[in-house]
TIVO-2410 file (N, C-alpha, C; in nm, 3 decimals):
# residues 123
REC num residu      c1      c2      c3 atome chaine
REC   1      M  21.360  -7.953  -1.598     N      A
REC   1      M  21.321  -8.023  -1.476    CA      A
REC   1      M  21.227  -7.937  -1.391     C      A
REC   2      I  21.260  -7.811  -1.375     N      A
REC   2      I  21.178  -7.724  -1.291    CA      A
REC   2      I  21.039  -7.707  -1.351     C      A
REC   3      S  21.029  -7.701  -1.485     N      A
REC   3      S  20.896  -7.688  -1.546    CA      A
REC   3      S  20.812  -7.812  -1.520     C      A
REC   4      I  20.874  -7.929  -1.514     N      A
REC   4      I  20.801  -8.052  -1.481    CA      A
REC   4      I  20.745  -8.041  -1.340     C      A
REC   5      L  20.825  -7.992  -1.247     N      A
REC   5      L  20.778  -7.976  -1.109    CA      A
REC   5      L  20.667  -7.872  -1.102     C      A
REC   6      D  20.683  -7.763  -1.177     N      A
REC   6      D  20.578  -7.660  -1.181    CA      A
REC   6      D  20.446  -7.719  -1.228     C      A
REC   7      D  20.453  -7.810  -1.326     N      A
REC   7      D  20.332  -7.870  -1.382    CA      A
REC   7      D  20.251  -7.945  -1.278     C      A
REC   8      V  20.318  -7.998  -1.174     N      A
REC   8      V  20.246  -8.071  -1.069    CA      A
REC   8      V  20.238  -7.991  -0.939     C      A
REC   9      G  20.270  -7.862  -0.947     N      A
REC   9      G  20.252  -7.775  -0.832    CA      A
REC   9      G  20.358  -7.786  -0.724     C      A
REC  10      I  20.480  -7.821  -0.763     N      A
REC  10      I  20.589  -7.834  -0.666    CA      A
REC  10      I  20.690  -7.724  -0.692     C      A
REC  11      E  20.726  -7.652  -0.588     N      A
REC  11      E  20.829  -7.550  -0.599    CA      A
REC  11      E  20.960  -7.608  -0.546     C      A
REC  12      L  21.061  -7.613  -0.631     N      A
REC  12      L  21.192  -7.662  -0.591    CA      A
REC  12      L  21.268  -7.550  -0.522     C      A
REC  13      R  21.293  -7.568  -0.393     N      A
REC  13      R  21.364  -7.465  -0.317    CA      A
REC  13      R  21.502  -7.509  -0.274     C      A
REC  14      G  21.527  -7.639  -0.275     N      A
REC  14      G  21.657  -7.688  -0.230    CA      A
REC  14      G  21.687  -7.825  -0.286     C      A
REC  15      V  21.815  -7.856  -0.294     N      A
REC  15      V  21.859  -7.989  -0.335    CA      A
REC  15      V  21.957  -8.041  -0.233     C      A
REC  16      L  21.960  -8.172  -0.219     N      A
REC  16      L  22.052  -8.242  -0.130    CA      A
REC  16      L  22.141  -8.328  -0.216     C      A
REC  17      S  22.271  -8.317  -0.198     N      A
REC  17      S  22.364  -8.397  -0.277    CA      A
REC  17      S  22.474  -8.452  -0.188     C      A
REC  18      D  22.548  -8.547  -0.246     N      A
REC  18      D  22.669  -8.591  -0.178    CA      A
REC  18      D  22.777  -8.487  -0.204     C      A
REC  19      N  22.900  -8.519  -0.172     N      A
REC  19      N  23.008  -8.422  -0.185    CA      A
REC  19      N  23.090  -8.444  -0.312     C      A
REC  20      G  23.027  -8.501  -0.413     N      A
REC  20      G  23.095  -8.527  -0.539    CA      A
REC  20      G  23.141  -8.398  -0.605     C      A
REC  21      P  23.248  -8.409  -0.685     N      A
REC  21      P  23.303  -8.289  -0.748    CA      A
REC  21      P  23.205  -8.220  -0.844     C      A
REC  22      E  23.110  -8.296  -0.900     N      A
REC  22      E  23.012  -8.234  -0.990    CA      A
REC  22      E  22.920  -8.137  -0.917     C      A
REC  23      F  22.912  -8.149  -0.785     N      A
REC  23      F  22.826  -8.060  -0.706    CA      A
REC  23      F  22.904  -7.948  -0.637     C      A
REC  24      A  23.036  -7.947  -0.654     N      A
REC  24      A  23.119  -7.846  -0.589    CA      A
REC  24      A  23.173  -7.744  -0.689     C      A
REC  25      G  23.150  -7.769  -0.816     N      A
REC  25      G  23.205  -7.681  -0.919    CA      A
REC  25      G  23.137  -7.546  -0.925     C      A
REC  26      K  23.207  -7.452  -0.983     N      A
REC  26      K  23.159  -7.315  -0.995    CA      A
REC  26      K  23.031  -7.306  -1.077     C      A
REC  27      A  23.025  -7.381  -1.189     N      A
REC  27      A  22.908  -7.374  -1.277    CA      A
REC  27      A  22.782  -7.421  -1.204     C      A
REC  28      F  22.793  -7.532  -1.128     N      A
REC  28      F  22.677  -7.584  -1.054    CA      A
REC  28      F  22.635  -7.485  -0.947     C      A
REC  29      T  22.731  -7.436  -0.871     N      A
REC  29      T  22.702  -7.343  -0.762    CA      A
REC  29      T  22.636  -7.216  -0.814     C      A
REC  30      E  22.687  -7.162  -0.925     N      A
REC  30      E  22.629  -7.041  -0.983    CA      A
REC  30      E  22.488  -7.067  -1.037     C      A
REC  31      H  22.468  -7.182  -1.099     N      A
REC  31      H  22.335  -7.214  -1.153    CA      A
REC  31      H  22.232  -7.226  -1.041     C      A
REC  32      M  22.268  -7.291  -0.932     N      A
REC  32      M  22.176  -7.301  -0.818    CA      A
REC  32      M  22.143  -7.162  -0.765     C      A
REC  33      A  22.243  -7.076  -0.757     N      A
REC  33      A  22.220  -6.939  -0.709    CA      A
REC  33      A  22.129  -6.862  -0.804     C      A
REC  34      E  22.150  -6.876  -0.935     N      A
REC  34      E  22.065  -6.808  -1.034    CA      A
REC  34      E  21.919  -6.851  -1.021     C      A
REC  35      L  21.897  -6.978  -0.992     N      A
REC  35      L  21.761  -7.031  -0.979    CA      A
REC  35      L  21.702  -7.006  -0.840     C      A
REC  36      G  21.783  -6.958  -0.747     N      A
REC  36      G  21.735  -6.935  -0.611    CA      A
REC  36      G  21.715  -7.064  -0.533     C      A
REC  37      I  21.793  -7.165  -0.566     N      A
REC  37      I  21.781  -7.297  -0.502    CA      A
REC  37      I  21.894  -7.314  -0.402     C      A
REC  38      T  21.858  -7.354  -0.281     N      A
REC  38      T  21.956  -7.378  -0.176    CA      A
REC  38      T  22.017  -7.517  -0.197     C      A
REC  39      H  22.148  -7.526  -0.184     N      A
REC  39      H  22.218  -7.654  -0.200    CA      A
REC  39      H  22.270  -7.700  -0.065     C      A
REC  40      H  22.228  -7.819  -0.024     N      A
REC  40      H  22.273  -7.880   0.101    CA      A
REC  40      H  22.354  -8.003   0.064     C      A
REC  41      R  22.461  -8.027   0.138     N      A
REC  41      R  22.543  -8.146   0.116    CA      A
REC  41      R  22.530  -8.238   0.236     C      A
REC  42      I  22.529  -8.370   0.208     N      A
REC  42      I  22.524  -8.465   0.318    CA      A
REC  42      I  22.660  -8.465   0.388     C      A
REC  43      P  22.662  -8.504   0.515     N      A
REC  43      P  22.791  -8.511   0.584    CA      A
REC  43      P  22.882  -8.615   0.518     C      A
REC  44      A  23.011  -8.589   0.523     N      A
REC  44      A  23.109  -8.683   0.467    CA      A
REC  44      A  23.097  -8.818   0.538     C      A
REC  45      R  23.119  -8.923   0.463     N      A
REC  45      R  23.117  -9.063   0.513    CA      A
REC  45      R  22.984  -9.099   0.579     C      A
REC  46      S  22.873  -9.052   0.523     N      A
REC  46      S  22.741  -9.087   0.576    CA      A
REC  46      S  22.647  -9.125   0.461     C      A
REC  47      P  22.673  -9.239   0.398     N      A
REC  47      P  22.595  -9.276   0.279    CA      A
REC  47      P  22.447  -9.299   0.306     C      A
REC  48      N  22.408  -9.325   0.429     N      A
REC  48      N  22.266  -9.348   0.458    CA      A
REC  48      N  22.182  -9.224   0.427     C      A
REC  49      H  22.243  -9.105   0.435     N      A
REC  49      H  22.171  -8.984   0.401    CA      A
REC  49      H  22.131  -8.982   0.254     C      A
REC  50      N  22.204  -9.055   0.173     N      A
REC  50      N  22.184  -9.053   0.029    CA      A
REC  50      N  22.119  -9.182  -0.021     C      A
REC  51      S  22.073  -9.267   0.068     N      A
REC  51      S  22.026  -9.400   0.029    CA      A
REC  51      S  21.903  -9.398  -0.061     C      A
REC  52      V  21.810  -9.307  -0.040     N      A
REC  52      V  21.691  -9.301  -0.124    CA      A
REC  52      V  21.730  -9.266  -0.267     C      A
REC  53      C  21.820  -9.170  -0.281     N      A
REC  53      C  21.867  -9.131  -0.413    CA      A
REC  53      C  21.940  -9.247  -0.480     C      A
REC  54      E  22.025  -9.317  -0.406     N      A
REC  54      E  22.098  -9.431  -0.462    CA      A
REC  54      E  22.000  -9.540  -0.505     C      A
REC  55      R  21.896  -9.563  -0.427     N      A
REC  55      R  21.799  -9.668  -0.459    CA      A
REC  55      R  21.722  -9.635  -0.587     C      A
REC  56      V  21.678  -9.511  -0.602     N      A
REC  56      V  21.603  -9.475  -0.722    CA      A
REC  56      V  21.695  -9.480  -0.845     C      A
REC  57      Q  21.820  -9.443  -0.829     N      A
REC  57      Q  21.913  -9.453  -0.941    CA      A
REC  57      Q  21.933  -9.599  -0.982     C      A
REC  58      A  21.943  -9.689  -0.885     N      A
REC  58      A  21.957  -9.832  -0.915    CA      A
REC  58      A  21.832  -9.884  -0.986     C      A
REC  59      T  21.715  -9.839  -0.942     N      A
REC  59      T  21.589  -9.881  -1.007    CA      A
REC  59      T  21.585  -9.833  -1.151     C      A
REC  60      I  21.624  -9.709  -1.175     N      A
REC  60      I  21.626  -9.656  -1.312    CA      A
REC  60      I  21.724  -9.735  -1.398     C      A
REC  61      L  21.838  -9.771  -1.342     N      A
REC  61      L  21.936  -9.851  -1.416    CA      A
REC  61      L  21.877  -9.988  -1.451     C      A
REC  62      Q  21.818 -10.055  -1.351     N      A
REC  62      Q  21.766 -10.191  -1.371    CA      A
REC  62      Q  21.641 -10.194  -1.458     C      A
REC  63      E  21.551 -10.099  -1.438     N      A
REC  63      E  21.421 -10.107  -1.506    CA      A
REC  63      E  21.412 -10.024  -1.633     C      A
REC  64      F  21.505  -9.929  -1.652     N      A
REC  64      F  21.499  -9.850  -1.775    CA      A
REC  64      F  21.624  -9.865  -1.861     C      A
REC  65      Y  21.739  -9.821  -1.811     N      A
REC  65      Y  21.858  -9.816  -1.897    CA      A
REC  65      Y  21.898  -9.952  -1.953     C      A
REC  66      R  21.915 -10.052  -1.865     N      A
REC  66      R  21.959 -10.183  -1.916    CA      A
REC  66      R  21.861 -10.240  -2.018     C      A
REC  67      P  21.731 -10.245  -1.990     N      A
REC  67      P  21.638 -10.296  -2.092    CA      A
REC  67      P  21.636 -10.210  -2.218     C      A
REC  68      A  21.642 -10.080  -2.203     N      A
REC  68      A  21.635  -9.991  -2.319    CA      A
REC  68      A  21.754 -10.013  -2.412     C      A
REC  69      F  21.873 -10.021  -2.356     N      A
REC  69      F  21.992 -10.040  -2.439    CA      A
REC  69      F  21.999 -10.183  -2.495     C      A
REC  70      H  21.934 -10.275  -2.428     N      A
REC  70      H  21.929 -10.412  -2.480    CA      A
REC  70      H  21.834 -10.422  -2.600     C      A
REC  71      R  21.724 -10.347  -2.598     N      A
REC  71      R  21.620 -10.354  -2.701    CA      A
REC  71      R  21.650 -10.271  -2.824     C      A
REC  72      Q  21.720 -10.160  -2.809     N      A
REC  72      Q  21.734 -10.071  -2.923    CA      A
REC  72      Q  21.860  -9.987  -2.917     C      A
REC  73      R  21.887  -9.922  -3.027     N      A
REC  73      R  22.001  -9.830  -3.038    CA      A
REC  73      R  21.945  -9.687  -3.037     C      A
REC  74      F  22.011  -9.601  -2.965     N      A
REC  74      F  21.972  -9.460  -2.959    CA      A
REC  74      F  22.073  -9.380  -3.041     C      A
REC  75      D  22.026  -9.311  -3.141     N      A
REC  75      D  22.115  -9.231  -3.225    CA      A
REC  75      D  22.134  -9.090  -3.173     C      A
REC  76      T  22.043  -9.044  -3.087     N      A
REC  76      T  22.057  -8.911  -3.029    CA      A
REC  76      T  22.021  -8.915  -2.881     C      A
REC  77      L  22.075  -8.819  -2.808     N      A
REC  77      L  22.039  -8.808  -2.666    CA      A
REC  77      L  21.891  -8.771  -2.652     C      A
REC  78      A  21.837  -8.699  -2.747     N      A
REC  78      A  21.696  -8.660  -2.742    CA      A
REC  78      A  21.606  -8.784  -2.742     C      A
REC  79      E  21.640  -8.886  -2.821     N      A
REC  79      E  21.561  -9.010  -2.823    CA      A
REC  79      E  21.565  -9.077  -2.686     C      A
REC  80      L  21.685  -9.085  -2.628     N      A
REC  80      L  21.700  -9.146  -2.497    CA      A
REC  80      L  21.625  -9.065  -2.392     C      A
REC  81      E  21.637  -8.933  -2.397     N      A
REC  81      E  21.570  -8.846  -2.301    CA      A
REC  81      E  21.419  -8.860  -2.307     C      A
REC  82      T  21.363  -8.871  -2.428     N      A
REC  82      T  21.219  -8.887  -2.445    CA      A
REC  82      T  21.172  -9.015  -2.376     C      A
REC  83      Q  21.245  -9.123  -2.398     N      A
REC  83      Q  21.205  -9.249  -2.334    CA      A
REC  83      Q  21.225  -9.246  -2.184     C      A
REC  84      L  21.333  -9.182  -2.139     N      A
REC  84      L  21.357  -9.172  -1.995    CA      A
REC  84      L  21.244  -9.093  -1.928     C      A
REC  85      Q  21.202  -8.982  -1.989     N      A
REC  85      Q  21.093  -8.904  -1.931    CA      A
REC  85      Q  20.964  -8.985  -1.925     C      A
REC  86      G  20.939  -9.068  -2.026     N      A
REC  86      G  20.822  -9.156  -2.021    CA      A
REC  86      G  20.831  -9.255  -1.907     C      A
REC  87      F  20.950  -9.313  -1.887     N      A
REC  87      F  20.970  -9.405  -1.775    CA      A
REC  87      F  20.947  -9.334  -1.642     C      A
REC  88      L  21.004  -9.214  -1.627     N      A
REC  88      L  20.990  -9.141  -1.501    CA      A
REC  88      L  20.844  -9.104  -1.474     C      A
REC  89      T  20.769  -9.072  -1.577     N      A
REC  89      T  20.626  -9.044  -1.560    CA      A
REC  89      T  20.555  -9.169  -1.510     C      A
REC  90      R  20.583  -9.283  -1.572     N      A
REC  90      R  20.522  -9.410  -1.525    CA      A
REC  90      R  20.567  -9.443  -1.383     C      A
REC  91      Y  20.695  -9.423  -1.354     N      A
REC  91      Y  20.748  -9.450  -1.220    CA      A
REC  91      Y  20.674  -9.368  -1.115     C      A
REC  92      N  20.655  -9.241  -1.144     N      A
REC  92      N  20.594  -9.150  -1.046    CA      A
REC  92      N  20.442  -9.160  -1.037     C      A
REC  93      T  20.376  -9.217  -1.139     N      A
REC  93      T  20.229  -9.218  -1.139    CA      A
REC  93      T  20.167  -9.357  -1.142     C      A
REC  94      K  20.243  -9.460  -1.181     N      A
REC  94      K  20.182  -9.592  -1.195    CA      A
REC  94      K  20.256  -9.705  -1.124     C      A
REC  95      R  20.389  -9.697  -1.110     N      A
REC  95      R  20.469  -9.805  -1.052    CA      A
REC  95      R  20.459  -9.802  -0.900     C      A
REC  96      R  20.395  -9.902  -0.846     N      A
REC  96      R  20.377  -9.909  -0.701    CA      A
REC  96      R  20.507  -9.951  -0.634     C      A
REC  97      N  20.535  -9.890  -0.520     N      A
REC  97      N  20.654  -9.921  -0.444    CA      A
REC  97      N  20.609  -9.988  -0.315     C      A
REC  98      H  20.664 -10.104  -0.287     N      A
REC  98      H  20.617 -10.180  -0.172    CA      A
REC  98      H  20.712 -10.175  -0.053     C      A
REC  99      G  20.794 -10.070  -0.047     N      A
REC  99      G  20.878 -10.050   0.070    CA      A
REC  99      G  20.793 -10.014   0.192     C      A
REC 100      A  20.854 -10.015   0.308     N      A
REC 100      A  20.781  -9.991   0.432    CA      A
REC 100      A  20.711  -9.855   0.432     C      A
REC 101      Y  20.777  -9.751   0.386     N      A
REC 101      Y  20.718  -9.617   0.389    CA      A
REC 101      Y  20.612  -9.602   0.281     C      A
REC 102      M  20.641  -9.651   0.160     N      A
REC 102      M  20.550  -9.631   0.047    CA      A
REC 102      M  20.426  -9.719   0.055     C      A
REC 103      A  20.439  -9.840   0.109     N      A
REC 103      A  20.324  -9.930   0.131    CA      A
REC 103      A  20.233  -9.944   0.009     C      A
REC 104      G  20.295  -9.966  -0.108     N      A
REC 104      G  20.216  -9.989  -0.228    CA      A
REC 104      G  20.171  -9.864  -0.301     C      A
REC 105      R  20.208  -9.747  -0.250     N      A
REC 105      R  20.170  -9.622  -0.317    CA      A
REC 105      R  20.271  -9.587  -0.425     C      A
REC 106      V  20.230  -9.498  -0.513     N      A
REC 106      V  20.322  -9.442  -0.613    CA      A
REC 106      V  20.368  -9.306  -0.560     C      A
REC 107      P  20.485  -9.257  -0.604     N      A
REC 107      P  20.535  -9.130  -0.551    CA      A
REC 107      P  20.435  -9.014  -0.558     C      A
REC 108      M  20.359  -9.006  -0.666     N      A
REC 108      M  20.263  -8.895  -0.678    CA      A
REC 108      M  20.157  -8.901  -0.569     C      A
REC 109      Q  20.117  -9.020  -0.527     N      A
REC 109      Q  20.020  -9.032  -0.418    CA      A
REC 109      Q  20.077  -8.976  -0.288     C      A
REC 110      V  20.204  -8.999  -0.265     N      A
REC 110      V  20.267  -8.947  -0.144    CA      A
REC 110      V  20.268  -8.794  -0.148     C      A
REC 111      L  20.304  -8.739  -0.263     N      A
REC 111      L  20.305  -8.592  -0.275    CA      A
REC 111      L  20.167  -8.532  -0.256     C      A
REC 112      E  20.066  -8.598  -0.309     N      A
REC 112      E  19.930  -8.545  -0.299    CA      A
REC 112      E  19.875  -8.549  -0.157     C      A
REC 113      T  19.921  -8.643  -0.076     N      A
REC 113      T  19.868  -8.657   0.059    CA      A
REC 113      T  19.958  -8.597   0.165     C      A
REC 114      H  20.079  -8.557   0.128     N      A
REC 114      H  20.173  -8.502   0.223    CA      A
REC 114      H  20.145  -8.353   0.240     C      A
REC 115      P  20.138  -8.306   0.363     N      A
REC 115      P  20.112  -8.163   0.383    CA      A
REC 115      P  20.228  -8.078   0.329     C      A
REC 116      A  20.196  -7.960   0.284     N      A
REC 116      A  20.299  -7.869   0.234    CA      A
REC 116      A  20.393  -7.833   0.348     C      A
REC 117      P  20.523  -7.822   0.319     N      A
REC 117      P  20.618  -7.789   0.426    CA      A
REC 117      P  20.601  -7.646   0.473     C      A
REC 118      I  20.637  -7.624   0.597     N      A
REC 118      I  20.636  -7.489   0.654    CA      A
REC 118      I  20.771  -7.427   0.620     C      A
REC 119      V  20.769  -7.310   0.559     N      A
REC 119      V  20.892  -7.243   0.518    CA      A
REC 119      V  20.928  -7.138   0.621     C      A
REC 120      H  21.050  -7.147   0.669     N      A
REC 120      H  21.100  -7.048   0.765    CA      A
REC 120      H  21.194  -6.955   0.688     C      A
REC 121      E  21.157  -6.832   0.673     N      A
REC 121      E  21.240  -6.734   0.603    CA      A
REC 121      E  21.344  -6.680   0.699     C      A
REC 122      N  21.465  -6.660   0.648     N      A
REC 122      N  21.570  -6.597   0.728    CA      A
REC 122      N  21.540  -6.448   0.743     C      A
REC 123      S  21.552  -6.398   0.863     N      A
REC 123      S  21.523  -6.256   0.887    CA      A
REC 123      S  21.647  -6.173   0.875     C      A
***
């Protein structure tokens, strides 16, 4: 995942997650620390903080997983992963989003026009 971000010039410095057990485990916490990635959790009982993530997951389910499993059988995770990566590339570069913020743009257009964030280092 990080190499994909590197390919488009994005440095992953932090992740935002809900408070699910998969994000509280020792293995996840140690891996984030090894990569130098800060982990932030949304406040408990505040699903609106996670709404964008939930929406994109629903879109992937509706537009990729359901049709893919309906059309074919996957014998390996690698086959499924290859097709998922193709879908995500199309999603990020060709599939227009007509929500209020996106206004018909694709995610890559937003990244290209959004100014780089200002990083405040802890002293």
